[in-house]
N, C-alpha and C positions, 0 to 999 in steps of 0.2 A: 577573434572569428569562433570560433565550440561554443561559446557560451552567446554569439547573435543564432548558431544553429538548436543551442540548446531551449533558446526562448522564445524563437519560429515554432519549435513542433510546441511546447507547454502551449498556445498562443489556441494555434489550432484545440487542443485537443483538451484543453477549458472549455474551445465553445462546440465543439460536439460532448462536453459532458455537461453544458448548459443545455444542450438540446434533450437529452433523452435525461433529466431531471425531471424537466417539466412531463417527457410521455409517464414515465415513474409514479408522477406523483397524483394522475388522473387512476392511472393502476392499480392506483393502492388505497384511492379515496370511492371505490366498487366492490377493493377486498380484503380480508381479515387481514390483521394488523401478523406481521413475520419479523422475519431475519429481513434486511436487507446489506444487500454488498455494497464495496465504494462504487465508487462512484466512473466509469471510462475504460470500464473494462472491455477493452476491442473481440471484435470477430475475429472466429480464428484463421481464416483469411488473411487479416490485417498482422497478426500476429503469428501468423508462420512470415511471411514480409517484413515486417519486422526484427523477429531470430537470429533471419536467413541477412539482415544486415547488419548485425554486433560485430564489432571487433571484437577475437577470439584471442586472448593475451594470458597469461598468466598473471593471479593475482600480484601485487609486490606497495610497495608502504603496508603491509599491515603491521610492524612489531611500533612505526610511532603513531599506532589506535592513540588517539582520546575521545570521550564523546562529548568531551567539554565546546574539542573545535568544531563540534553541532550542533549551532545552540536550537535547543528545543523547545515542545512549548509556550512556543511564538503570543500570543494575541491577535487573531488573524481576524478583530473585530467584533462589533457589538459587545464589545467586554471578555472575548470568549479567547480562549488557548487553544490553539487547534486538536492540544486530548478533547477541554470541553464541548467543541464546534461536532467531532466526530461519537462522542459520546450522545449529545440533542442528538444528528441525526439519524445515526447510524441504529440512538436504541426506540423502546416501543414502553409507551405513558410515561418519556421521562418528565424527571419534575425538578425542575432551578432554583435555584438561590437567587440574592440579586447578584453573585457575584456572577451570576451563569457556574456554578458547579453542580450536576449534577444530584440530589439528593435523596431522589427513588428513581426506581423503574425501574426494567428491562430489556436484558440483554443476551443477542445469541453471539455466541462466538462458531461460526461457522468450523473452522479449522479442526472441533474436535466435536463439532452440534451438541453442542452444552449450551441451556439458556439460566443467568444465575437475574439474580434480581439483589446483589450483593456491590457494592459501587466498587468498593476496592479490589472485585473480584476480577471487574471491566475493563483491562485493561486495554494501552490499543499500543497495534504491532505494525511497527514498519515493516513492511512484508519482503518489500528490502536492506535489510540491517543495515544501522550507521557504519562499521566497519566490515561489512561488507561493497558498499558504495563504498568506503576510501580505499579497499583495498583494485577497487573496478576501475580509480581514478580520477571520485573528489578528492585526497592528496592534491592535486591542483587546481582544484576551485580556491574559489574566493571565502572567507568567511560567507559575505553572504549569500554568493551562491549553497553554501552547505546547510545555511539558515533556514529556504528555502524548502531545500525536497525534503529536510528533516516537516517543516510542516506544511508541507503537497497536500489540500487538502479534495483538489480541483482535480488530482487526479487520484486512483487503482492503489492507492506506496499505503493504504492510512485503513490497516483491520483492528478490525475490534475482536478478541483473543483475554482470552479464561487465563488465569494465572500462569494453568497450571502448561495450558499449548504452549501462549507466547514463554517460558523456560525452556519447553521440548527444544526449537520453534530454534532458538536462540538465532546464530546470522548465519544459520545454516544453509546454503543453497539448494535448489531442487535435488539438485545429484547424494548431496547426506539425510536429507530429509523433506516430509509432506505431508499436506492433510491428513489426519489419519479418516476421518472424515471424507470420501471417497469424493462426492457429490459437491463437491468441490472445487478438487482436483485441476480441474479443467479451469475452472473462474483464477487458481490459484497460480496454473505459469502463463496463463495468460495478460495476465497485471504485471504477472513480475517480470513477463518482455517487454509488452509495455513501456513500464514504467523504467529500465533498463536502457532503454531506443529513446526514451524523451532528452533521459541524463547522460545522454551517451558513453555510458558506464559499457564497459570489457566482463568476456563472460571466457571463459578457462575451457577449457576442449571437451571435459567433463561433465562442465554443468550444462552446457549444450547442443551435448548427445541425452541426459538427461531430459534435456524441454522438445527437443523436438520426443521422445519416445512414451512420453507423457501425454503429448496432442494427440501422440495418434493410439496410443490407452482411452483415452477419458476425453475425449475431445468427440 
């Protein structure tokens, strides 16, 4: 039943993101090239409603986490892995080879407001880390469900981040870490909340309190 609910939520989110993508293309066609944030970041009112609906529970099963339990960077079509797709989608002037791997381009890491043109320095971060998801409910999912989560290109789950920003964030939640770039903090916590809502993941008490505080401060 929970899997059906998650699928229904994601279907609605994908439809909304597709509509937003059309509008974004129209805007970008008449605006200078710039940073692109992932699709599906909700409005504050939607994110607040979703936060209010999240289950509050202590994290569990953390000791049994293994990254291989989340098959990641799987194919998402067009010969691209999820990582390659995001680098093409959210980069600027990205040139790829026949294998879809970017050979050149520029990418902005919104977390630290840093641009890089070094492909190896443009990592793709799971905003809700895989280990965080595992301890918040994903330990009960099937492997296929965890693969969907790890390669979700339709929600605001995958963000470009420099190696240093990605390493700094690690698997920390918004009570433990926030982007140094204050201008992205509102979208960051809205995205975090939305991903947890879409996948019926729980939040612990400190995490929920921090998200609410960040809503109040940065949104």
